[in-house]
VOKE-774641 format. One record per atom (N, C-alpha, C): residue number from 1; atom name; y negated, x, z negated. Coordinates in steps of 0.2 Angstrom, whole numbers, padded with zeros to 4 digits. Atoms other than C-alpha are relative to their C-alpha. Layout:
BEGIN
<NUM, "CA", <Y, X, Z>>,
...
This chain:
BEGIN
<1, "N", <0002, 0005, -0004>>,
<1, "CA", <0120, -0214, 0037>>,
<1, "C", <-0005, 0002, 0005>>,
<2, "N", <0005, -0002, -0005>>,
<2, "CA", <0111, -0212, 0053>>,
<2, "C", <-0003, -0006, 0003>>,
<3, "N", <0003, 0006, -0003>>,
<3, "CA", <0098, -0224, 0060>>,
<3, "C", <-0004, 0003, 0006>>,
<4, "N", <0003, -0002, -0006>>,
<4, "CA", <0092, -0223, 0078>>,
<4, "C", <-0003, -0007, 0002>>,
<5, "N", <0003, 0006, -0003>>,
<5, "CA", <0079, -0236, 0085>>,
<5, "C", <-0003, 0002, 0006>>,
<6, "N", <0004, 0000, -0007>>,
<6, "CA", <0072, -0239, 0102>>,
<6, "C", <-0005, -0006, 0000>>,
<7, "N", <0005, 0006, 0000>>,
<7, "CA", <0056, -0250, 0102>>,
<7, "C", <-0005, 0001, 0006>>,
<8, "N", <0006, 0000, -0005>>,
<8, "CA", <0042, -0255, 0114>>,
<8, "C", <-0006, -0002, -0004>>,
<9, "N", <0006, 0002, 0004>>,
<9, "CA", <0025, -0256, 0105>>,
<9, "C", <-0006, -0001, 0004>>,
<10, "N", <0007, 0001, -0003>>,
<10, "CA", <0008, -0263, 0110>>,
<10, "C", <-0005, 0003, -0005>>,
<11, "N", <0005, -0003, 0004>>,
<11, "CA", <-0006, -0253, 0103>>,
<11, "C", <-0007, -0003, 0002>>,
<12, "N", <0007, 0002, 0000>>,
<12, "CA", <-0024, -0260, 0100>>,
<12, "C", <-0005, 0005, -0003>>,
<13, "N", <0005, -0004, 0003>>,
<13, "CA", <-0038, -0248, 0098>>,
<13, "C", <-0006, -0004, -0004>>,
<14, "N", <0005, 0003, 0003>>,
<14, "CA", <-0051, -0253, 0085>>,
<14, "C", <-0006, 0003, 0000>>,
<15, "N", <0007, -0003, 0000>>,
<15, "CA", <-0070, -0250, 0085>>,
<15, "C", <-0001, 0005, -0005>>,
<16, "N", <0002, -0005, 0005>>,
<16, "CA", <-0076, -0234, 0077>>,
<16, "C", <-0007, 0002, 0001>>,
<17, "N", <0007, -0003, 0000>>,
<17, "CA", <-0093, -0227, 0073>>,
<17, "C", <0000, 0008, 0002>>,
<18, "N", <-0001, -0007, -0001>>,
<18, "CA", <-0086, -0209, 0075>>,
<18, "C", <0003, 0000, 0007>>,
<19, "N", <-0003, 0000, -0007>>,
<19, "CA", <-0083, -0205, 0094>>,
<19, "C", <0007, 0004, 0000>>,
<20, "N", <-0006, -0004, 0000>>,
<20, "CA", <-0069, -0193, 0089>>,
<20, "C", <0006, -0003, -0004>>,
<21, "N", <-0005, 0004, 0005>>,
<21, "CA", <-0059, -0206, 0077>>,
<21, "C", <0002, -0006, 0004>>,
<22, "N", <-0003, 0006, -0003>>,
<22, "CA", <-0048, -0219, 0085>>,
<22, "C", <0005, -0003, -0004>>,
<23, "N", <-0004, 0004, 0004>>,
<23, "CA", <-0041, -0231, 0073>>,
<23, "C", <0004, -0005, 0004>>,
<24, "N", <-0004, 0005, -0004>>,
<24, "CA", <-0027, -0243, 0079>>,
<24, "C", <0005, -0004, -0004>>,
<25, "N", <-0005, 0004, 0003>>,
<25, "CA", <-0015, -0257, 0075>>,
<25, "C", <0006, 0000, 0006>>,
<26, "N", <-0005, 0000, -0005>>,
<26, "CA", <0002, -0258, 0083>>,
<26, "C", <0005, -0006, -0002>>,
<27, "N", <-0006, 0005, 0001>>,
<27, "CA", <0017, -0271, 0085>>,
<27, "C", <0005, 0001, 0005>>,
<28, "N", <-0005, -0001, -0006>>,
<28, "CA", <0033, -0270, 0094>>,
<28, "C", <0007, -0003, -0002>>,
<29, "N", <-0007, 0003, 0001>>,
<29, "CA", <0051, -0276, 0096>>,
<29, "C", <0005, 0006, 0003>>,
<30, "N", <-0005, -0005, -0002>>,
<30, "CA", <0067, -0266, 0098>>,
<30, "C", <0007, -0001, -0003>>,
<31, "N", <-0007, 0000, 0003>>,
<31, "CA", <0085, -0262, 0093>>,
<31, "C", <0001, 0006, -0005>>,
<32, "N", <-0002, -0005, 0005>>,
<32, "CA", <0091, -0253, 0078>>,
<32, "C", <0007, 0001, 0000>>,
<33, "N", <-0007, -0002, 0000>>,
<33, "CA", <0108, -0244, 0078>>,
<33, "C", <0001, 0004, -0006>>,
<34, "N", <-0001, -0003, 0007>>,
<34, "CA", <0115, -0240, 0061>>,
<34, "C", <0007, 0003, 0000>>,
<35, "N", <-0007, -0004, 0000>>,
<35, "CA", <0130, -0227, 0061>>,
<35, "C", <0001, 0002, -0007>>,
<36, "N", <-0002, -0002, 0007>>,
<36, "CA", <0137, -0226, 0043>>,
<36, "C", <0005, 0005, 0000>>,
<37, "N", <-0005, -0005, 0000>>,
<37, "CA", <0146, -0211, 0038>>,
<37, "C", <0006, -0002, -0004>>,
<38, "N", <-0007, 0002, 0002>>,
<38, "CA", <0164, -0217, 0036>>,
<38, "C", <0005, 0001, 0005>>,
<39, "N", <-0006, -0002, -0004>>,
<39, "CA", <0181, -0215, 0043>>,
<39, "C", <0001, -0004, 0007>>,
<40, "N", <-0001, 0004, -0006>>,
<40, "CA", <0180, -0229, 0056>>,
<40, "C", <-0006, 0001, 0005>>,
<41, "N", <0005, -0001, -0005>>,
<41, "CA", <0170, -0230, 0072>>,
<41, "C", <-0005, -0006, 0000>>,
<42, "N", <0004, 0006, 0000>>,
<42, "CA", <0160, -0246, 0067>>,
<42, "C", <-0007, 0002, 0000>>,
<43, "N", <0007, -0001, 0000>>,
<43, "CA", <0142, -0245, 0072>>,
<43, "C", <-0003, -0007, 0000>>,
<44, "N", <0003, 0006, 0001>>,
<44, "CA", <0130, -0259, 0068>>,
<44, "C", <-0006, 0000, 0003>>,
<45, "N", <0006, 0000, -0004>>,
<45, "CA", <0116, -0264, 0079>>,
<45, "C", <-0004, -0007, -0002>>,
<46, "N", <0003, 0006, 0002>>,
<46, "CA", <0102, -0277, 0075>>,
<46, "C", <-0007, 0000, 0003>>,
<47, "N", <0007, 0001, -0003>>,
<47, "CA", <0085, -0283, 0081>>,
<47, "C", <-0005, 0003, -0004>>,
<48, "N", <0005, -0003, 0004>>,
<48, "CA", <0070, -0274, 0075>>,
<48, "C", <-0007, -0002, 0002>>,
<49, "N", <0007, 0002, -0001>>,
<49, "CA", <0052, -0279, 0073>>,
<49, "C", <-0004, 0006, -0003>>,
<50, "N", <0004, -0005, 0002>>,
<50, "CA", <0038, -0266, 0070>>,
<50, "C", <-0007, -0002, -0001>>,
<51, "N", <0008, 0001, 0001>>,
<51, "CA", <0020, -0268, 0063>>,
<51, "C", <-0003, 0006, -0004>>,
<52, "N", <0003, -0006, 0003>>,
<52, "CA", <0009, -0254, 0058>>,
<52, "C", <-0007, 0001, 0003>>,
<53, "N", <0007, -0003, -0002>>,
<53, "CA", <-0007, -0244, 0061>>,
<53, "C", <-0001, 0007, -0001>>,
<54, "N", <0001, -0007, 0001>>,
<54, "CA", <-0014, -0227, 0061>>,
<54, "C", <-0007, 0002, 0002>>,
<55, "N", <0006, -0003, -0002>>,
<55, "CA", <-0028, -0216, 0066>>,
<55, "C", <0001, 0007, 0004>>,
<56, "N", <0000, -0006, -0004>>,
<56, "CA", <-0030, -0202, 0079>>,
<56, "C", <-0007, 0003, 0000>>,
<57, "N", <0007, -0004, 0001>>,
<57, "CA", <-0044, -0188, 0077>>,
<57, "C", <0001, 0005, 0006>>,
<58, "N", <0001, -0005, -0006>>,
<58, "CA", <-0049, -0179, 0093>>,
<58, "C", <-0003, 0007, -0002>>,
<59, "N", <0002, -0007, 0001>>,
<59, "CA", <-0050, -0160, 0091>>,
<59, "C", <-0004, 0003, 0006>>,
<60, "N", <0002, -0002, -0006>>,
<60, "CA", <-0053, -0156, 0109>>,
<60, "C", <0002, -0005, 0006>>,
<61, "N", <-0002, 0005, -0006>>,
<61, "CA", <-0051, -0164, 0127>>,
<61, "C", <0007, -0001, 0000>>,
<62, "N", <-0008, 0001, -0001>>,
<62, "CA", <-0032, -0161, 0126>>,
<62, "C", <0004, 0000, -0006>>,
<63, "N", <-0004, 0000, 0007>>,
<63, "CA", <-0028, -0160, 0107>>,
<63, "C", <-0003, -0005, -0005>>,
<64, "N", <0003, 0005, 0005>>,
<64, "CA", <-0029, -0173, 0094>>,
<64, "C", <0006, 0000, -0006>>,
<65, "N", <-0004, 0001, 0005>>,
<65, "CA", <-0021, -0176, 0077>>,
<65, "C", <0001, -0007, -0002>>,
<66, "N", <-0001, 0007, 0002>>,
<66, "CA", <-0013, -0193, 0072>>,
<66, "C", <0004, -0001, -0006>>,
<67, "N", <-0004, 0002, 0005>>,
<67, "CA", <-0006, -0201, 0057>>,
<67, "C", <0001, -0008, 0000>>,
<68, "N", <-0002, 0007, -0001>>,
<68, "CA", <0003, -0218, 0058>>,
<68, "C", <0005, -0002, -0005>>,
<69, "N", <-0005, 0003, 0005>>,
<69, "CA", <0013, -0230, 0046>>,
<69, "C", <0002, -0006, 0003>>,
<70, "N", <-0003, 0006, -0003>>,
<70, "CA", <0024, -0244, 0051>>,
<70, "C", <0005, -0003, -0005>>,
<71, "N", <-0005, 0004, 0004>>,
<71, "CA", <0034, -0258, 0042>>,
<71, "C", <0005, -0002, 0005>>,
<72, "N", <-0005, 0002, -0004>>,
<72, "CA", <0050, -0261, 0050>>,
<72, "C", <0005, -0005, -0003>>,
<73, "N", <-0005, 0006, 0002>>,
<73, "CA", <0061, -0277, 0049>>,
<73, "C", <0005, 0000, 0005>>,
<74, "N", <-0006, 0001, -0004>>,
<74, "CA", <0078, -0276, 0055>>,
<74, "C", <0004, -0006, -0002>>,
<75, "N", <-0004, 0006, 0002>>,
<75, "CA", <0089, -0292, 0055>>,
<75, "C", <0005, -0002, 0006>>,
<76, "N", <-0005, 0003, -0005>>,
<76, "CA", <0105, -0299, 0063>>,
<76, "C", <0002, -0006, -0004>>,
<77, "N", <-0003, 0006, 0003>>,
<77, "CA", <0116, -0314, 0058>>,
<77, "C", <0002, 0001, -0007>>,
<78, "N", <-0002, -0001, 0007>>,
<78, "CA", <0122, -0306, 0042>>,
<78, "C", <-0005, 0002, -0005>>,
<79, "N", <0004, -0003, 0005>>,
<79, "CA", <0108, -0297, 0034>>,
<79, "C", <-0007, 0001, 0003>>,
<80, "N", <0007, -0001, -0002>>,
<80, "CA", <0089, -0293, 0034>>,
<80, "C", <-0002, 0006, -0004>>,
<81, "N", <0002, -0006, 0003>>,
<81, "CA", <0082, -0276, 0030>>,
<81, "C", <-0007, 0003, 0001>>,
<82, "N", <0007, -0002, -0002>>,
<82, "CA", <0064, -0269, 0028>>,
<82, "C", <0001, 0008, -0002>>,
<83, "N", <0001, -0007, 0002>>,
<83, "CA", <0060, -0250, 0028>>,
<83, "C", <-0007, 0002, 0003>>,
<84, "N", <0007, -0002, -0002>>,
<84, "CA", <0044, -0240, 0030>>,
<84, "C", <0001, 0007, 0004>>,
<85, "N", <0000, -0006, -0003>>,
<85, "CA", <0041, -0226, 0042>>,
<85, "C", <-0007, 0003, 0001>>,
<86, "N", <0007, -0004, -0001>>,
<86, "CA", <0026, -0213, 0042>>,
<86, "C", <0001, 0006, 0005>>,
<87, "N", <0000, -0006, -0005>>,
<87, "CA", <0022, -0201, 0056>>,
<87, "C", <-0006, 0003, 0000>>,
<88, "N", <0006, -0004, -0001>>,
<88, "CA", <0010, -0187, 0057>>,
<88, "C", <0002, 0005, 0006>>,
<89, "N", <-0001, -0005, -0005>>,
<89, "CA", <0008, -0176, 0072>>,
<89, "C", <-0006, 0002, 0004>>,
<90, "N", <0005, -0004, -0004>>,
<90, "CA", <-0001, -0165, 0084>>,
<90, "C", <0001, -0003, 0007>>,
<91, "N", <-0001, 0002, -0006>>,
<91, "CA", <-0004, -0173, 0101>>,
<91, "C", <-0003, 0005, 0005>>,
<92, "N", <0003, -0005, -0005>>,
<92, "CA", <-0006, -0161, 0116>>,
<92, "C", <0001, -0004, 0007>>,
<93, "N", <0000, 0003, -0007>>,
<93, "CA", <-0011, -0169, 0133>>,
<93, "C", <0000, 0006, 0005>>,
<94, "N", <-0001, -0005, -0005>>,
<94, "CA", <-0005, -0159, 0148>>,
<94, "C", <-0003, -0002, 0007>>,
<95, "N", <0004, 0002, -0006>>,
<95, "CA", <-0018, -0165, 0161>>,
<95, "C", <-0006, 0003, 0001>>,
């Protein structure tokens, strides 16, 4: 089974006492495409909502580390499904 999602998120930065630490909350809407591994070409798509949060830590002017977690809710007329996504990454700004 392969899941592919496209979402648009809004991010709100939260106050922090540490100038290198940026906590945030996020919410978004999108589409989830579910391609099941079977012999037919049936793909299923559904509406997707995303809610979550995370934190970014600035290492230098152009480099930071981020950890974020999201609760995803996909639903269409037939069913509703919840799943969890966790992301960790290195952010490099090229400006």
